[in-house]
mmCIF file of the C-alpha atoms, coordinates in Angstrom:
data_MODEL
# 
_entry.id   MODEL 
# 
loop_
_atom_site.group_PDB 
_atom_site.id 
_atom_site.type_symbol 
_atom_site.label_atom_id 
_atom_site.label_alt_id 
_atom_site.label_comp_id 
_atom_site.label_asym_id 
_atom_site.label_entity_id 
_atom_site.label_seq_id 
_atom_site.pdbx_PDB_ins_code 
_atom_site.Cartn_x 
_atom_site.Cartn_y 
_atom_site.Cartn_z 
_atom_site.occupancy 
_atom_site.B_iso_or_equiv 
_atom_site.pdbx_formal_charge 
_atom_site.auth_seq_id 
_atom_site.auth_comp_id 
_atom_site.auth_asym_id 
_atom_site.auth_atom_id 
_atom_site.pdbx_PDB_model_num 
ATOM 1   C CA . MET A 1 1   ? 173.146 -24.732 64.622  1.00 0.00 ? 1   MET A CA 1 
ATOM 2   C CA . ARG A 1 2   ? 170.518 -27.426 65.748  1.00 0.00 ? 2   ARG A CA 1 
ATOM 3   C CA . ILE A 1 3   ? 168.735 -27.078 68.995  1.00 0.00 ? 3   ILE A CA 1 
ATOM 4   C CA . TYR A 1 4   ? 168.865 -30.398 71.404  1.00 0.00 ? 4   TYR A CA 1 
ATOM 5   C CA . THR A 1 5   ? 166.465 -30.206 74.423  1.00 0.00 ? 5   THR A CA 1 
ATOM 6   C CA . LYS A 1 6   ? 166.844 -32.816 76.865  1.00 0.00 ? 6   LYS A CA 1 
ATOM 7   C CA . ILE A 1 7   ? 164.987 -32.358 80.782  1.00 0.00 ? 7   ILE A CA 1 
ATOM 8   C CA . VAL A 1 8   ? 166.286 -34.502 83.414  1.00 0.00 ? 8   VAL A CA 1 
ATOM 9   C CA . LEU A 1 9   ? 163.492 -34.300 86.237  1.00 0.00 ? 9   LEU A CA 1 
ATOM 10  C CA . ALA A 1 10  ? 163.611 -35.509 89.672  1.00 0.00 ? 10  ALA A CA 1 
ATOM 11  C CA . LYS A 1 11  ? 161.325 -38.879 91.039  1.00 0.00 ? 11  LYS A CA 1 
ATOM 12  C CA . ASP A 1 12  ? 158.981 -35.900 92.532  1.00 0.00 ? 12  ASP A CA 1 
ATOM 13  C CA . TYR A 1 13  ? 159.729 -33.531 89.967  1.00 0.00 ? 13  TYR A CA 1 
ATOM 14  C CA . LEU A 1 14  ? 160.426 -30.413 91.862  1.00 0.00 ? 14  LEU A CA 1 
ATOM 15  C CA . LEU A 1 15  ? 164.497 -30.639 93.073  1.00 0.00 ? 15  LEU A CA 1 
ATOM 16  C CA . THR A 1 16  ? 165.566 -27.701 96.308  1.00 0.00 ? 16  THR A CA 1 
ATOM 17  C CA . VAL A 1 17  ? 168.693 -27.208 95.968  1.00 0.00 ? 17  VAL A CA 1 
ATOM 18  C CA . ARG A 1 18  ? 170.749 -25.196 98.560  1.00 0.00 ? 18  ARG A CA 1 
ATOM 19  C CA . VAL A 1 19  ? 173.955 -22.812 97.892  1.00 0.00 ? 19  VAL A CA 1 
ATOM 20  C CA . GLY A 1 20  ? 175.351 -21.510 100.801 1.00 0.00 ? 20  GLY A CA 1 
ATOM 21  C CA . ILE A 1 21  ? 172.611 -19.119 102.106 1.00 0.00 ? 21  ILE A CA 1 
ATOM 22  C CA . PHE A 1 22  ? 170.661 -19.659 98.851  1.00 0.00 ? 22  PHE A CA 1 
ATOM 23  C CA . ALA A 1 23  ? 167.722 -22.188 98.525  1.00 0.00 ? 23  ALA A CA 1 
ATOM 24  C CA . LEU A 1 24  ? 166.896 -22.383 94.871  1.00 0.00 ? 24  LEU A CA 1 
ATOM 25  C CA . ASN A 1 25  ? 163.947 -24.264 93.659  1.00 0.00 ? 25  ASN A CA 1 
ATOM 26  C CA . HIS A 1 26  ? 163.882 -25.369 90.018  1.00 0.00 ? 26  HIS A CA 1 
ATOM 27  C CA . PHE A 1 27  ? 163.741 -28.748 87.414  1.00 0.00 ? 27  PHE A CA 1 
ATOM 28  C CA . SER A 1 28  ? 167.349 -30.208 87.502  1.00 0.00 ? 28  SER A CA 1 
ATOM 29  C CA . MET A 1 29  ? 168.167 -30.096 84.201  1.00 0.00 ? 29  MET A CA 1 
ATOM 30  C CA . ALA A 1 30  ? 171.925 -31.813 83.091  1.00 0.00 ? 30  ALA A CA 1 
ATOM 31  C CA . PRO A 1 31  ? 174.165 -29.263 80.895  1.00 0.00 ? 31  PRO A CA 1 
ATOM 32  C CA . ASP A 1 32  ? 173.698 -30.027 76.920  1.00 0.00 ? 32  ASP A CA 1 
ATOM 33  C CA . ARG A 1 33  ? 177.082 -30.988 75.388  1.00 0.00 ? 33  ARG A CA 1 
ATOM 34  C CA . GLU A 1 34  ? 176.084 -31.334 72.254  1.00 0.00 ? 34  GLU A CA 1 
ATOM 35  C CA . ILE A 1 35  ? 174.927 -27.729 71.955  1.00 0.00 ? 35  ILE A CA 1 
ATOM 36  C CA . TYR A 1 36  ? 178.354 -26.422 73.572  1.00 0.00 ? 36  TYR A CA 1 
ATOM 37  C CA . LYS A 1 37  ? 180.636 -28.205 71.245  1.00 0.00 ? 37  LYS A CA 1 
ATOM 38  C CA . GLU A 1 38  ? 178.528 -26.879 68.069  1.00 0.00 ? 38  GLU A CA 1 
ATOM 39  C CA . MET A 1 39  ? 178.496 -23.322 70.257  1.00 0.00 ? 39  MET A CA 1 
ATOM 40  C CA . LEU A 1 40  ? 182.471 -23.770 70.410  1.00 0.00 ? 40  LEU A CA 1 
ATOM 41  C CA . LYS A 1 41  ? 182.494 -24.618 66.692  1.00 0.00 ? 41  LYS A CA 1 
ATOM 42  C CA . GLU A 1 42  ? 180.395 -21.523 65.951  1.00 0.00 ? 42  GLU A CA 1 
ATOM 43  C CA . LEU A 1 43  ? 182.608 -19.139 68.113  1.00 0.00 ? 43  LEU A CA 1 
ATOM 44  C CA . GLY A 1 44  ? 185.716 -20.349 66.499  1.00 0.00 ? 44  GLY A CA 1 
ATOM 45  C CA . GLY A 1 45  ? 188.097 -19.394 68.880  1.00 0.00 ? 45  GLY A CA 1 
ATOM 46  C CA . ASN A 1 46  ? 187.749 -15.457 68.356  1.00 0.00 ? 46  ASN A CA 1 
ATOM 47  C CA . VAL A 1 47  ? 184.614 -14.935 71.108  1.00 0.00 ? 47  VAL A CA 1 
ATOM 48  C CA . GLN A 1 48  ? 184.911 -15.929 74.564  1.00 0.00 ? 48  GLN A CA 1 
ATOM 49  C CA . LEU A 1 49  ? 182.740 -18.441 75.681  1.00 0.00 ? 49  LEU A CA 1 
ATOM 50  C CA . VAL A 1 50  ? 181.028 -17.496 79.643  1.00 0.00 ? 50  VAL A CA 1 
ATOM 51  C CA . ALA A 1 51  ? 178.967 -20.450 80.750  1.00 0.00 ? 51  ALA A CA 1 
ATOM 52  C CA . VAL A 1 52  ? 176.378 -18.049 83.176  1.00 0.00 ? 52  VAL A CA 1 
ATOM 53  C CA . SER A 1 53  ? 175.872 -21.223 86.005  1.00 0.00 ? 53  SER A CA 1 
ATOM 54  C CA . LYS A 1 54  ? 174.654 -18.773 88.403  1.00 0.00 ? 54  LYS A CA 1 
ATOM 55  C CA . THR A 1 55  ? 171.432 -21.333 90.715  1.00 0.00 ? 55  THR A CA 1 
ATOM 56  C CA . LYS A 1 56  ? 173.243 -24.489 88.876  1.00 0.00 ? 56  LYS A CA 1 
ATOM 57  C CA . SER A 1 57  ? 174.872 -26.988 90.629  1.00 0.00 ? 57  SER A CA 1 
ATOM 58  C CA . VAL A 1 58  ? 178.446 -28.017 91.236  1.00 0.00 ? 58  VAL A CA 1 
ATOM 59  C CA . GLU A 1 59  ? 177.567 -31.444 89.189  1.00 0.00 ? 59  GLU A CA 1 
ATOM 60  C CA . ASP A 1 60  ? 176.181 -29.268 86.330  1.00 0.00 ? 60  ASP A CA 1 
ATOM 61  C CA . ILE A 1 61  ? 179.881 -27.118 86.188  1.00 0.00 ? 61  ILE A CA 1 
ATOM 62  C CA . LEU A 1 62  ? 181.958 -30.410 86.520  1.00 0.00 ? 62  LEU A CA 1 
ATOM 63  C CA . ALA A 1 63  ? 179.955 -31.707 83.444  1.00 0.00 ? 63  ALA A CA 1 
ATOM 64  C CA . LEU A 1 64  ? 181.244 -28.856 81.069  1.00 0.00 ? 64  LEU A CA 1 
ATOM 65  C CA . TYR A 1 65  ? 184.268 -28.644 82.824  1.00 0.00 ? 65  TYR A CA 1 
ATOM 66  C CA . GLY A 1 66  ? 185.088 -32.204 81.879  1.00 0.00 ? 66  GLY A CA 1 
ATOM 67  C CA . GLU A 1 67  ? 184.301 -30.687 78.264  1.00 0.00 ? 67  GLU A CA 1 
ATOM 68  C CA . GLY A 1 68  ? 187.480 -28.265 78.572  1.00 0.00 ? 68  GLY A CA 1 
ATOM 69  C CA . GLN A 1 69  ? 185.267 -25.192 79.564  1.00 0.00 ? 69  GLN A CA 1 
ATOM 70  C CA . ARG A 1 70  ? 186.997 -23.182 82.157  1.00 0.00 ? 70  ARG A CA 1 
ATOM 71  C CA . ASP A 1 71  ? 185.443 -19.974 81.835  1.00 0.00 ? 71  ASP A CA 1 
ATOM 72  C CA . PHE A 1 72  ? 181.930 -19.648 84.519  1.00 0.00 ? 72  PHE A CA 1 
ATOM 73  C CA . GLY A 1 73  ? 179.592 -16.336 85.475  1.00 0.00 ? 73  GLY A CA 1 
ATOM 74  C CA . GLU A 1 74  ? 178.342 -15.962 88.526  1.00 0.00 ? 74  GLU A CA 1 
ATOM 75  C CA . ASN A 1 75  ? 175.578 -13.256 89.681  1.00 0.00 ? 75  ASN A CA 1 
ATOM 76  C CA . TYR A 1 76  ? 176.007 -13.233 93.551  1.00 0.00 ? 76  TYR A CA 1 
ATOM 77  C CA . VAL A 1 77  ? 178.333 -13.615 96.506  1.00 0.00 ? 77  VAL A CA 1 
ATOM 78  C CA . GLN A 1 78  ? 177.486 -16.471 98.908  1.00 0.00 ? 78  GLN A CA 1 
ATOM 79  C CA . GLU A 1 79  ? 176.601 -18.264 95.863  1.00 0.00 ? 79  GLU A CA 1 
ATOM 80  C CA . LEU A 1 80  ? 179.915 -18.043 94.011  1.00 0.00 ? 80  LEU A CA 1 
ATOM 81  C CA . LEU A 1 81  ? 181.922 -18.433 96.972  1.00 0.00 ? 81  LEU A CA 1 
ATOM 82  C CA . ASP A 1 82  ? 180.417 -21.481 98.201  1.00 0.00 ? 82  ASP A CA 1 
ATOM 83  C CA . LYS A 1 83  ? 181.345 -23.017 93.768  1.00 0.00 ? 83  LYS A CA 1 
ATOM 84  C CA . ALA A 1 84  ? 184.751 -21.578 93.929  1.00 0.00 ? 84  ALA A CA 1 
ATOM 85  C CA . ALA A 1 85  ? 185.441 -23.022 97.461  1.00 0.00 ? 85  ALA A CA 1 
ATOM 86  C CA . ARG A 1 86  ? 184.252 -27.023 96.104  1.00 0.00 ? 86  ARG A CA 1 
ATOM 87  C CA . LEU A 1 87  ? 185.406 -26.410 92.574  1.00 0.00 ? 87  LEU A CA 1 
ATOM 88  C CA . PRO A 1 88  ? 188.523 -27.075 90.635  1.00 0.00 ? 88  PRO A CA 1 
ATOM 89  C CA . LYS A 1 89  ? 191.291 -24.246 91.546  1.00 0.00 ? 89  LYS A CA 1 
ATOM 90  C CA . ASP A 1 90  ? 191.948 -23.615 87.429  1.00 0.00 ? 90  ASP A CA 1 
ATOM 91  C CA . ILE A 1 91  ? 188.311 -22.508 86.702  1.00 0.00 ? 91  ILE A CA 1 
ATOM 92  C CA . ARG A 1 92  ? 188.022 -18.516 85.850  1.00 0.00 ? 92  ARG A CA 1 
ATOM 93  C CA . TRP A 1 93  ? 185.262 -17.061 87.606  1.00 0.00 ? 93  TRP A CA 1 
ATOM 94  C CA . HIS A 1 94  ? 183.543 -14.332 86.009  1.00 0.00 ? 94  HIS A CA 1 
ATOM 95  C CA . PHE A 1 95  ? 181.359 -12.033 88.106  1.00 0.00 ? 95  PHE A CA 1 
ATOM 96  C CA . ILE A 1 96  ? 178.581 -10.912 86.118  1.00 0.00 ? 96  ILE A CA 1 
ATOM 97  C CA . GLY A 1 97  ? 175.730 -9.791  88.372  1.00 0.00 ? 97  GLY A CA 1 
ATOM 98  C CA . HIS A 1 98  ? 175.242 -6.432  90.300  1.00 0.00 ? 98  HIS A CA 1 
ATOM 99  C CA . LEU A 1 99  ? 178.070 -6.406  92.682  1.00 0.00 ? 99  LEU A CA 1 
ATOM 100 C CA . GLN A 1 100 ? 177.390 -4.160  95.836  1.00 0.00 ? 100 GLN A CA 1 
ATOM 101 C CA . SER A 1 101 ? 180.456 -2.363  97.201  1.00 0.00 ? 101 SER A CA 1 
ATOM 102 C CA . ASN A 1 102 ? 180.381 -3.932  101.304 1.00 0.00 ? 102 ASN A CA 1 
ATOM 103 C CA . LYS A 1 103 ? 181.104 -7.690  99.535  1.00 0.00 ? 103 LYS A CA 1 
ATOM 104 C CA . VAL A 1 104 ? 183.387 -6.714  97.222  1.00 0.00 ? 104 VAL A CA 1 
ATOM 105 C CA . LYS A 1 105 ? 186.480 -7.647  99.146  1.00 0.00 ? 105 LYS A CA 1 
ATOM 106 C CA . TYR A 1 106 ? 185.146 -11.302 99.439  1.00 0.00 ? 106 TYR A CA 1 
ATOM 107 C CA . ILE A 1 107 ? 185.648 -12.319 95.870  1.00 0.00 ? 107 ILE A CA 1 
ATOM 108 C CA . LEU A 1 108 ? 188.876 -9.791  95.146  1.00 0.00 ? 108 LEU A CA 1 
ATOM 109 C CA . PRO A 1 109 ? 190.890 -12.971 95.945  1.00 0.00 ? 109 PRO A CA 1 
ATOM 110 C CA . PHE A 1 110 ? 190.072 -15.343 93.473  1.00 0.00 ? 110 PHE A CA 1 
ATOM 111 C CA . VAL A 1 111 ? 187.940 -13.531 91.135  1.00 0.00 ? 111 VAL A CA 1 
ATOM 112 C CA . TYR A 1 112 ? 189.190 -14.227 87.227  1.00 0.00 ? 112 TYR A CA 1 
ATOM 113 C CA . LEU A 1 113 ? 187.210 -10.606 85.664  1.00 0.00 ? 113 LEU A CA 1 
ATOM 114 C CA . ILE A 1 114 ? 184.394 -8.623  87.131  1.00 0.00 ? 114 ILE A CA 1 
ATOM 115 C CA . HIS A 1 115 ? 182.104 -7.279  84.364  1.00 0.00 ? 115 HIS A CA 1 
ATOM 116 C CA . GLY A 1 116 ? 179.464 -5.039  86.197  1.00 0.00 ? 116 GLY A CA 1 
ATOM 117 C CA . ILE A 1 117 ? 181.269 -2.196  87.402  1.00 0.00 ? 117 ILE A CA 1 
ATOM 118 C CA . ASP A 1 118 ? 178.183 0.427   87.201  1.00 0.00 ? 118 ASP A CA 1 
ATOM 119 C CA . SER A 1 119 ? 179.599 3.239   89.587  1.00 0.00 ? 119 SER A CA 1 
ATOM 120 C CA . LEU A 1 120 ? 182.697 5.278   90.340  1.00 0.00 ? 120 LEU A CA 1 
ATOM 121 C CA . LYS A 1 121 ? 182.244 4.487   93.925  1.00 0.00 ? 121 LYS A CA 1 
ATOM 122 C CA . LEU A 1 122 ? 182.152 0.368   93.175  1.00 0.00 ? 122 LEU A CA 1 
ATOM 123 C CA . LEU A 1 123 ? 185.330 1.161   90.762  1.00 0.00 ? 123 LEU A CA 1 
ATOM 124 C CA . LYS A 1 124 ? 186.919 3.018   93.412  1.00 0.00 ? 124 LYS A CA 1 
ATOM 125 C CA . GLU A 1 125 ? 185.894 0.100   96.342  1.00 0.00 ? 125 GLU A CA 1 
ATOM 126 C CA . ILE A 1 126 ? 187.407 -2.361  94.578  1.00 0.00 ? 126 ILE A CA 1 
ATOM 127 C CA . ASP A 1 127 ? 190.432 -0.730  94.091  1.00 0.00 ? 127 ASP A CA 1 
ATOM 128 C CA . LYS A 1 128 ? 190.833 0.019   97.597  1.00 0.00 ? 128 LYS A CA 1 
ATOM 129 C CA . GLN A 1 129 ? 190.442 -3.775  98.787  1.00 0.00 ? 129 GLN A CA 1 
ATOM 130 C CA . ALA A 1 130 ? 192.308 -5.395  95.828  1.00 0.00 ? 130 ALA A CA 1 
ATOM 131 C CA . ALA A 1 131 ? 195.588 -3.086  97.180  1.00 0.00 ? 131 ALA A CA 1 
ATOM 132 C CA . LYS A 1 132 ? 194.845 -4.379  100.548 1.00 0.00 ? 132 LYS A CA 1 
ATOM 133 C CA . ILE A 1 133 ? 195.699 -8.170  99.153  1.00 0.00 ? 133 ILE A CA 1 
ATOM 134 C CA . GLY A 1 134 ? 198.114 -6.800  96.850  1.00 0.00 ? 134 GLY A CA 1 
ATOM 135 C CA . ARG A 1 135 ? 196.146 -7.906  94.014  1.00 0.00 ? 135 ARG A CA 1 
ATOM 136 C CA . VAL A 1 136 ? 195.697 -5.816  90.360  1.00 0.00 ? 136 VAL A CA 1 
ATOM 137 C CA . VAL A 1 137 ? 191.910 -7.066  89.723  1.00 0.00 ? 137 VAL A CA 1 
ATOM 138 C CA . GLU A 1 138 ? 191.042 -6.572  85.938  1.00 0.00 ? 138 GLU A CA 1 
ATOM 139 C CA . VAL A 1 139 ? 187.155 -5.077  85.265  1.00 0.00 ? 139 VAL A CA 1 
ATOM 140 C CA . LEU A 1 140 ? 184.463 -3.724  82.477  1.00 0.00 ? 140 LEU A CA 1 
ATOM 141 C CA . LEU A 1 141 ? 183.020 -1.349  83.046  1.00 0.00 ? 141 LEU A CA 1 
ATOM 142 C CA . GLN A 1 142 ? 179.217 -2.131  82.623  1.00 0.00 ? 142 GLN A CA 1 
ATOM 143 C CA . VAL A 1 143 ? 177.237 0.392   80.415  1.00 0.00 ? 143 VAL A CA 1 
ATOM 144 C CA . HIS A 1 144 ? 173.320 1.176   80.573  1.00 0.00 ? 144 HIS A CA 1 
ATOM 145 C CA . ILE A 1 145 ? 172.655 0.701   76.398  1.00 0.00 ? 145 ILE A CA 1 
ATOM 146 C CA . ALA A 1 146 ? 169.130 -1.147  77.227  1.00 0.00 ? 146 ALA A CA 1 
ATOM 147 C CA . ARG A 1 147 ? 165.656 1.025   76.938  1.00 0.00 ? 147 ARG A CA 1 
ATOM 148 C CA . GLU A 1 148 ? 164.778 -1.108  80.507  1.00 0.00 ? 148 GLU A CA 1 
ATOM 149 C CA . GLU A 1 149 ? 165.076 1.192   83.352  1.00 0.00 ? 149 GLU A CA 1 
ATOM 150 C CA . THR A 1 150 ? 166.244 -1.594  85.835  1.00 0.00 ? 150 THR A CA 1 
ATOM 151 C CA . LYS A 1 151 ? 169.246 -2.303  84.682  1.00 0.00 ? 151 LYS A CA 1 
ATOM 152 C CA . PHE A 1 152 ? 172.689 -0.898  85.996  1.00 0.00 ? 152 PHE A CA 1 
ATOM 153 C CA . GLY A 1 153 ? 174.645 0.517   84.362  1.00 0.00 ? 153 GLY A CA 1 
ATOM 154 C CA . PHE A 1 154 ? 176.762 3.925   83.084  1.00 0.00 ? 154 PHE A CA 1 
ATOM 155 C CA . ASP A 1 155 ? 175.263 6.240   80.618  1.00 0.00 ? 155 ASP A CA 1 
ATOM 156 C CA . PRO A 1 156 ? 177.382 6.484   77.378  1.00 0.00 ? 156 PRO A CA 1 
ATOM 157 C CA . GLY A 1 157 ? 178.462 9.561   78.529  1.00 0.00 ? 157 GLY A CA 1 
ATOM 158 C CA . GLU A 1 158 ? 179.428 8.783   82.186  1.00 0.00 ? 158 GLU A CA 1 
ATOM 159 C CA . VAL A 1 159 ? 182.037 6.221   80.832  1.00 0.00 ? 159 VAL A CA 1 
ATOM 160 C CA . ALA A 1 160 ? 184.815 9.595   80.291  1.00 0.00 ? 160 ALA A CA 1 
ATOM 161 C CA . GLU A 1 161 ? 184.672 10.048  83.905  1.00 0.00 ? 161 GLU A CA 1 
ATOM 162 C CA . ALA A 1 162 ? 185.261 6.705   84.946  1.00 0.00 ? 162 ALA A CA 1 
ATOM 163 C CA . MET A 1 163 ? 188.075 6.690   81.877  1.00 0.00 ? 163 MET A CA 1 
ATOM 164 C CA . GLU A 1 164 ? 189.352 9.911   84.192  1.00 0.00 ? 164 GLU A CA 1 
ATOM 165 C CA . LEU A 1 165 ? 189.510 7.885   87.002  1.00 0.00 ? 165 LEU A CA 1 
ATOM 166 C CA . ALA A 1 166 ? 191.800 4.751   85.167  1.00 0.00 ? 166 ALA A CA 1 
ATOM 167 C CA . PRO A 1 167 ? 194.969 6.291   85.830  1.00 0.00 ? 167 PRO A CA 1 
ATOM 168 C CA . THR A 1 168 ? 194.447 7.064   89.393  1.00 0.00 ? 168 THR A CA 1 
ATOM 169 C CA . LEU A 1 169 ? 193.701 3.381   90.098  1.00 0.00 ? 169 LEU A CA 1 
ATOM 170 C CA . THR A 1 170 ? 196.537 1.154   91.223  1.00 0.00 ? 170 THR A CA 1 
ATOM 171 C CA . ALA A 1 171 ? 194.801 -2.113  91.761  1.00 0.00 ? 171 ALA A CA 1 
ATOM 172 C CA . VAL A 1 172 ? 192.110 -1.938  89.210  1.00 0.00 ? 172 VAL A CA 1 
ATOM 173 C CA . ARG A 1 173 ? 192.582 -2.514  85.335  1.00 0.00 ? 173 ARG A CA 1 
ATOM 174 C CA . ILE A 1 174 ? 189.926 -1.493  83.039  1.00 0.00 ? 174 ILE A CA 1 
ATOM 175 C CA . ARG A 1 175 ? 190.092 -3.773  80.582  1.00 0.00 ? 175 ARG A CA 1 
ATOM 176 C CA . GLY A 1 176 ? 186.354 -3.055  78.543  1.00 0.00 ? 176 GLY A CA 1 
ATOM 177 C CA . LEU A 1 177 ? 182.752 -2.866  78.373  1.00 0.00 ? 177 LEU A CA 1 
ATOM 178 C CA . MET A 1 178 ? 179.647 -4.997  79.302  1.00 0.00 ? 178 MET A CA 1 
ATOM 179 C CA . GLY A 1 179 ? 176.306 -4.255  78.010  1.00 0.00 ? 179 GLY A CA 1 
ATOM 180 C CA . MET A 1 180 ? 172.687 -6.110  78.043  1.00 0.00 ? 180 MET A CA 1 
ATOM 181 C CA . ALA A 1 181 ? 170.591 -5.204  75.334  1.00 0.00 ? 181 ALA A CA 1 
ATOM 182 C CA . SER A 1 182 ? 167.018 -4.732  75.860  1.00 0.00 ? 182 SER A CA 1 
ATOM 183 C CA . ASN A 1 183 ? 164.804 -7.683  75.904  1.00 0.00 ? 183 ASN A CA 1 
ATOM 184 C CA . ILE A 1 184 ? 162.520 -7.326  73.213  1.00 0.00 ? 184 ILE A CA 1 
ATOM 185 C CA . GLU A 1 185 ? 161.537 -9.222  70.000  1.00 0.00 ? 185 GLU A CA 1 
ATOM 186 C CA . ASP A 1 186 ? 162.977 -6.608  67.765  1.00 0.00 ? 186 ASP A CA 1 
ATOM 187 C CA . PRO A 1 187 ? 165.844 -7.778  66.403  1.00 0.00 ? 187 PRO A CA 1 
ATOM 188 C CA . ALA A 1 188 ? 166.997 -4.092  64.678  1.00 0.00 ? 188 ALA A CA 1 
ATOM 189 C CA . ALA A 1 189 ? 166.714 -2.284  67.681  1.00 0.00 ? 189 ALA A CA 1 
ATOM 190 C CA . VAL A 1 190 ? 169.114 -4.843  70.060  1.00 0.00 ? 190 VAL A CA 1 
ATOM 191 C CA . ARG A 1 191 ? 171.282 -4.797  66.885  1.00 0.00 ? 191 ARG A CA 1 
ATOM 192 C CA . ALA A 1 192 ? 171.308 -0.804  67.292  1.00 0.00 ? 192 ALA A CA 1 
ATOM 193 C CA . GLU A 1 193 ? 172.230 -1.106  71.325  1.00 0.00 ? 193 GLU A CA 1 
ATOM 194 C CA . PHE A 1 194 ? 175.170 -3.247  70.775  1.00 0.00 ? 194 PHE A CA 1 
ATOM 195 C CA . ARG A 1 195 ? 176.532 -1.137  67.950  1.00 0.00 ? 195 ARG A CA 1 
ATOM 196 C CA . GLU A 1 196 ? 176.413 2.041   70.563  1.00 0.00 ? 196 GLU A CA 1 
ATOM 197 C CA . LEU A 1 197 ? 178.267 -0.275  72.572  1.00 0.00 ? 197 LEU A CA 1 
ATOM 198 C CA . LYS A 1 198 ? 181.231 -1.045  69.642  1.00 0.00 ? 198 LYS A CA 1 
ATOM 199 C CA . VAL A 1 199 ? 181.472 2.745   69.557  1.00 0.00 ? 199 VAL A CA 1 
ATOM 200 C CA . LEU A 1 200 ? 182.315 3.184   72.494  1.00 0.00 ? 200 LEU A CA 1 
ATOM 201 C CA . LEU A 1 201 ? 184.528 0.532   72.887  1.00 0.00 ? 201 LEU A CA 1 
ATOM 202 C CA . ASP A 1 202 ? 186.346 1.787   69.957  1.00 0.00 ? 202 ASP A CA 1 
ATOM 203 C CA . ARG A 1 203 ? 186.704 5.198   71.344  1.00 0.00 ? 203 ARG A CA 1 
ATOM 204 C CA . TRP A 1 204 ? 187.896 4.080   74.638  1.00 0.00 ? 204 TRP A CA 1 
ATOM 205 C CA . PHE A 1 205 ? 189.872 0.945   74.077  1.00 0.00 ? 205 PHE A CA 1 
ATOM 206 C CA . PRO A 1 206 ? 191.283 1.146   70.306  1.00 0.00 ? 206 PRO A CA 1 
ATOM 207 C CA . ALA A 1 207 ? 193.266 -1.825  70.662  1.00 0.00 ? 207 ALA A CA 1 
ATOM 208 C CA . ASN A 1 208 ? 192.998 -5.118  72.407  1.00 0.00 ? 208 ASN A CA 1 
ATOM 209 C CA . GLY A 1 209 ? 189.229 -4.072  74.693  1.00 0.00 ? 209 GLY A CA 1 
ATOM 210 C CA . ILE A 1 210 ? 187.281 -6.652  75.228  1.00 0.00 ? 210 ILE A CA 1 
ATOM 211 C CA . LEU A 1 211 ? 183.600 -6.139  74.797  1.00 0.00 ? 211 LEU A CA 1 
ATOM 212 C CA . SER A 1 212 ? 181.176 -8.450  76.854  1.00 0.00 ? 212 SER A CA 1 
ATOM 213 C CA . MET A 1 213 ? 177.878 -8.116  75.601  1.00 0.00 ? 213 MET A CA 1 
ATOM 214 C CA . GLY A 1 214 ? 175.465 -10.978 73.930  1.00 0.00 ? 214 GLY A CA 1 
ATOM 215 C CA . MET A 1 215 ? 173.337 -14.089 75.766  1.00 0.00 ? 215 MET A CA 1 
ATOM 216 C CA . SER A 1 216 ? 171.455 -17.012 74.551  1.00 0.00 ? 216 SER A CA 1 
ATOM 217 C CA . GLY A 1 217 ? 168.994 -15.085 72.881  1.00 0.00 ? 217 GLY A CA 1 
ATOM 218 C CA . ASP A 1 218 ? 170.772 -12.420 71.394  1.00 0.00 ? 218 ASP A CA 1 
ATOM 219 C CA . TYR A 1 219 ? 174.566 -13.531 70.925  1.00 0.00 ? 219 TYR A CA 1 
ATOM 220 C CA . ARG A 1 220 ? 174.720 -13.720 67.240  1.00 0.00 ? 220 ARG A CA 1 
ATOM 221 C CA . ILE A 1 221 ? 173.594 -10.453 66.388  1.00 0.00 ? 221 ILE A CA 1 
ATOM 222 C CA . ALA A 1 222 ? 176.206 -9.417  69.552  1.00 0.00 ? 222 ALA A CA 1 
ATOM 223 C CA . ILE A 1 223 ? 178.835 -11.050 67.697  1.00 0.00 ? 223 ILE A CA 1 
ATOM 224 C CA . GLU A 1 224 ? 178.556 -9.805  64.532  1.00 0.00 ? 224 GLU A CA 1 
ATOM 225 C CA . GLU A 1 225 ? 178.171 -6.222  66.068  1.00 0.00 ? 225 GLU A CA 1 
ATOM 226 C CA . GLY A 1 226 ? 181.666 -6.637  67.787  1.00 0.00 ? 226 GLY A CA 1 
ATOM 227 C CA . SER A 1 227 ? 181.262 -8.879  70.915  1.00 0.00 ? 227 SER A CA 1 
ATOM 228 C CA . THR A 1 228 ? 184.359 -10.991 72.229  1.00 0.00 ? 228 THR A CA 1 
ATOM 229 C CA . THR A 1 229 ? 183.598 -12.164 74.834  1.00 0.00 ? 229 THR A CA 1 
ATOM 230 C CA . VAL A 1 230 ? 179.547 -14.211 75.105  1.00 0.00 ? 230 VAL A CA 1 
ATOM 231 C CA . ARG A 1 231 ? 177.655 -15.173 77.937  1.00 0.00 ? 231 ARG A CA 1 
ATOM 232 C CA . ILE A 1 232 ? 175.659 -17.979 77.710  1.00 0.00 ? 232 ILE A CA 1 
ATOM 233 C CA . GLY A 1 233 ? 173.230 -19.723 79.953  1.00 0.00 ? 233 GLY A CA 1 
ATOM 234 C CA . SER A 1 234 ? 169.891 -20.770 79.294  1.00 0.00 ? 234 SER A CA 1 
ATOM 235 C CA . LEU A 1 235 ? 171.266 -22.506 75.521  1.00 0.00 ? 235 LEU A CA 1 
ATOM 236 C CA . LEU A 1 236 ? 173.701 -24.519 77.769  1.00 0.00 ? 236 LEU A CA 1 
ATOM 237 C CA . PHE A 1 237 ? 171.872 -25.271 80.668  1.00 0.00 ? 237 PHE A CA 1 
ATOM 238 C CA . GLY A 1 238 ? 167.797 -25.331 80.590  1.00 0.00 ? 238 GLY A CA 1 
ATOM 239 C CA . ALA A 1 239 ? 165.526 -22.328 81.590  1.00 0.00 ? 239 ALA A CA 1 
ATOM 240 C CA . ARG A 1 240 ? 166.037 -21.371 85.425  1.00 0.00 ? 240 ARG A CA 1 
# 
């Protein structure tokens, strides 16, 4: 796959984009439609593409929306609320960041899939709040497979606890697993981490489980190891 780079700078080179309560400084870089189209061909319809649009403008999202993209991933609740109110209602919003329990209720009315369930407490809170609005919310359990201690998620052994809890939940449907590999220049190690997550998926979701793993730098390895959903930001929108 060829990689194209197109940078569009403002008059004074640095823009300040206000999204909800956030003031985010970044260079303006339009989404690369050619890379988007080539990536869709590469995925071949078998792997879902979530375009990670955190910190990106409404105009940037609409550019990919115009190409047919409907699945977008956001990391921050306030930013997601702001964008969801201003963008087409048929967008499928994926919440892929660390979700605090006290902010759950704000996104439940419209969120399509929550990728980062990293505690039993959060799982229970989503069930409680979703029941209040009469909705069943689909989620993924985030598993800590990386070497970095800063990443959130269940240890592999703790996934069993969440799955034991699942039958008691009335407003949550656990659809699969999500994970992030270590940010290292060692493809073999990254592959081993992804493979570990696929083993867990096959154990707990032997049929039709969603496996969300793979980002701009490692998505090809993730697909080779069984990913069904990749989360791509910088390849499509440029570096943040």
